[in-house]
C-alpha positions as CSV (number, residue, x, y, z in Angstrom):
1,N,-173.0,-29.9,-101.6
2,S,-172.8,-31.3,-105.1
3,Q,-169.9,-29.0,-106.0
4,R,-167.9,-30.1,-102.9
5,Y,-168.7,-33.7,-103.7
6,F,-167.3,-33.3,-107.2
7,L,-164.2,-31.4,-106.0
8,D,-163.5,-34.1,-103.3
9,H,-163.2,-36.6,-106.1
10,L,-161.6,-34.4,-108.8
11,F,-158.0,-35.6,-108.2
12,L,-158.5,-39.3,-107.9
13,N,-155.7,-41.2,-109.6
14,D,-157.5,-44.5,-110.0
15,Y,-159.7,-44.6,-113.1
16,E,-162.1,-47.1,-111.4
17,E,-162.5,-44.7,-108.4
18,L,-163.2,-41.9,-110.7
19,K,-165.9,-43.9,-112.5
20,V,-167.5,-44.7,-109.2
21,A,-167.4,-41.1,-108.1
22,A,-168.9,-40.0,-111.4
23,R,-171.7,-42.5,-111.1
24,Q,-172.4,-41.4,-107.5
25,Y,-172.4,-37.7,-108.7
26,K,-174.8,-38.5,-111.5
27,Q,-177.1,-40.3,-109.0
28,M,-177.0,-37.4,-106.7
29,L,-177.9,-34.9,-109.4
30,T,-180.8,-37.2,-110.5
31,S,-182.1,-37.3,-107.0
32,H,-181.9,-33.6,-106.6
33,F,-183.9,-33.1,-109.8
34,L,-186.5,-35.7,-108.8
35,V,-187.0,-34.1,-105.4
36,K,-187.2,-30.7,-106.9
37,Q,-189.9,-31.9,-109.4
38,E,-191.8,-33.6,-106.6
39,L,-191.8,-30.4,-104.6
40,I,-193.0,-28.4,-107.6
41,D,-195.8,-30.9,-108.3
42,T,-196.9,-31.0,-104.7
43,I,-196.9,-27.2,-104.4
44,K,-199.0,-26.9,-107.6
45,A,-201.4,-29.7,-106.3
46,H,-202.0,-27.7,-103.1
47,G,-202.7,-24.4,-104.7
48,G,-199.2,-22.9,-104.5
49,R,-198.5,-23.6,-100.8
50,I,-197.4,-26.5,-98.6
51,T,-196.4,-26.7,-95.0
52,F,-192.8,-26.6,-93.9
53,R,-193.3,-30.1,-92.5
54,E,-194.4,-31.4,-96.0
55,F,-191.4,-29.6,-97.6
56,M,-189.0,-31.3,-95.2
57,R,-190.7,-34.7,-95.6
58,I,-190.3,-34.6,-99.4
59,S,-186.7,-33.1,-99.2
60,L,-185.4,-35.6,-96.7
61,Y,-187.6,-38.7,-96.7
62,S,-189.4,-39.1,-100.1
63,K,-188.1,-41.9,-102.4
64,H,-185.3,-39.7,-103.7
65,G,-184.9,-37.4,-100.6
66,Y,-181.6,-36.8,-98.9
67,Y,-181.9,-39.5,-96.2
68,S,-183.8,-42.0,-98.3
69,G,-182.3,-41.7,-101.7
70,G,-179.0,-43.4,-101.0
71,N,-176.7,-40.4,-101.4
72,I,-176.2,-39.4,-97.8
73,R,-172.6,-39.2,-96.7
74,I,-172.1,-39.1,-93.0
75,G,-168.6,-38.8,-91.4
76,R,-165.4,-36.8,-91.4
77,G,-164.8,-35.0,-94.7
78,K,-168.3,-35.9,-96.0
79,D,-171.7,-34.0,-96.0
80,F,-171.6,-33.7,-92.2
81,N,-170.1,-35.2,-89.1
82,T,-171.6,-35.6,-85.6
83,E,-170.1,-36.4,-82.3
84,S,-172.0,-39.7,-82.3
85,E,-169.5,-41.0,-84.9
86,H,-166.7,-41.0,-82.3
87,T,-166.0,-43.7,-79.7
88,Y,-165.4,-41.2,-76.9
89,F,-168.9,-39.9,-77.3
90,A,-170.3,-43.5,-76.9
91,Q,-168.1,-43.9,-73.7
92,M,-169.8,-40.8,-72.2
93,I,-173.3,-42.0,-73.2
94,V,-172.6,-45.5,-71.7
95,K,-171.7,-43.9,-68.3
96,Q,-174.8,-41.8,-68.5
97,I,-177.0,-44.8,-69.3
98,K,-175.6,-46.7,-66.4
99,E,-176.3,-43.7,-64.1
100,M,-179.9,-43.4,-65.3
101,W,-180.4,-47.1,-64.9
102,K,-179.2,-46.9,-61.3
103,V,-181.3,-43.8,-60.5
104,L,-184.4,-45.8,-61.7
105,G,-183.5,-48.7,-59.3
106,K,-181.8,-51.0,-61.8
107,P,-185.1,-52.2,-63.5
108,N,-185.1,-55.5,-65.3
109,K,-186.1,-53.8,-68.5
110,F,-184.4,-50.5,-69.4
111,T,-185.1,-48.9,-72.8
112,F,-182.7,-46.6,-74.6
113,V,-184.3,-44.8,-77.6
114,E,-182.1,-43.2,-80.2
115,T,-183.9,-41.0,-82.8
116,G,-182.1,-40.6,-86.1
117,A,-179.1,-42.9,-85.6
118,G,-177.3,-42.0,-88.8
119,N,-174.8,-44.7,-89.7
120,G,-175.5,-46.6,-86.5
121,T,-172.1,-45.9,-85.1
122,L,-173.3,-44.7,-81.7
123,A,-175.7,-47.8,-81.3
124,A,-172.9,-50.2,-82.4
125,N,-170.4,-48.6,-79.9
126,V,-172.8,-48.5,-77.0
127,L,-174.0,-52.1,-77.5
128,K,-170.4,-53.3,-77.8
129,M,-169.2,-51.5,-74.7
130,L,-172.2,-52.7,-72.6
131,A,-171.8,-56.2,-73.8
132,K,-168.0,-56.6,-73.5
133,E,-166.7,-54.2,-70.8
134,Q,-166.4,-55.1,-67.2
135,G,-169.2,-53.9,-64.9
136,Y,-171.9,-53.5,-67.5
137,Q,-173.2,-57.0,-68.0
138,D,-176.3,-56.6,-65.7
139,L,-177.3,-53.4,-67.6
140,F,-176.8,-55.1,-70.9
141,A,-179.1,-57.9,-69.8
142,A,-181.8,-55.3,-69.0
143,L,-181.2,-53.2,-72.0
144,E,-183.7,-52.7,-74.9
145,Y,-182.1,-50.4,-77.5
146,R,-184.6,-48.9,-79.9
147,I,-183.8,-46.8,-82.9
148,V,-186.4,-44.5,-84.5
149,E,-185.5,-44.4,-88.2
150,I,-187.8,-43.4,-91.0
151,S,-185.2,-44.0,-93.8
152,P,-184.8,-47.6,-95.1
153,E,-181.4,-46.7,-96.5
154,L,-180.1,-45.6,-93.1
155,M,-181.8,-48.5,-91.3
156,K,-179.8,-50.8,-93.5
157,R,-176.6,-49.0,-92.8
158,Q,-177.3,-49.1,-89.0
159,Q,-177.9,-52.9,-89.1
160,E,-174.7,-53.5,-91.1
161,E,-172.7,-51.3,-88.6
162,I,-174.1,-53.1,-85.6
163,S,-173.6,-56.5,-87.2
164,S,-170.0,-55.6,-87.9
165,Q,-169.4,-55.2,-84.1
166,F,-171.0,-58.6,-83.3
167,P,-169.9,-60.8,-86.2
168,D,-170.7,-64.0,-84.3
169,V,-174.1,-62.9,-82.9
170,P,-177.3,-62.9,-85.1
171,M,-179.0,-59.6,-85.0
172,S,-182.1,-61.3,-83.6
173,Q,-180.1,-62.1,-80.4
174,L,-179.1,-58.5,-79.8
175,P,-181.3,-56.2,-77.6
176,I,-182.1,-53.9,-80.5
177,A,-185.2,-53.0,-82.5
178,W,-186.2,-50.4,-85.1
179,I,-189.2,-48.2,-85.2
180,S,-189.9,-46.9,-88.7
181,S,-192.3,-44.1,-87.8
182,S,-191.4,-40.5,-87.5
183,A,-190.3,-38.9,-84.3
184,L,-193.7,-37.2,-84.2
185,D,-195.6,-40.5,-84.1
186,L,-194.1,-42.6,-81.3
187,S,-197.1,-44.7,-80.6
188,E,-194.8,-47.8,-80.8
189,L,-193.0,-46.5,-77.7
190,E,-196.1,-46.4,-75.4
191,D,-194.9,-49.5,-73.6
192,V,-191.7,-47.8,-72.4
193,Q,-191.8,-47.5,-68.6
194,N,-188.1,-47.1,-67.7
195,G,-185.6,-45.6,-70.0
196,V,-184.2,-42.6,-71.7
197,F,-184.6,-40.8,-75.1
198,F,-181.6,-39.6,-77.0
């Protein structure tokens, strides 16, 4: 990962871009070192063994972990890319959401739960399509979109991405909320009666 990151930025012509890339690379290396040290300390503190769950929690969600440390790069040509970054995927999801809503009898409250929303691209696209395209207004009025996200860094990105699609609408007026617990502890979703998990 770090070698590819460096090579991606090796041939930058702009000195300022190169300085930014070098700073990001240094931050990434520092985060890797701090996560490694936290893993070593935790393993020692637990007699030489930790669970896989604890290993992943530290690696991904500790202060300097991959998802929480500010170094994650999602999208084409970056660390990884997912279908949810593409508009066509959101179009398919919107059609499926509408179908599920109809199957459930068009309830007044319909919850769509997305776990691990990355940059927030899917949420932004789904909300925009439901709010602005013909034939979806009733569903949008019933929608409650919830994102389960443990990473404050990604939660911030998601909020920025969604806000960019609705520049004239305050976030508080959009049918979206964040749940900052892990996907294993979804007690905040006990009130969901009609909806779908994604």
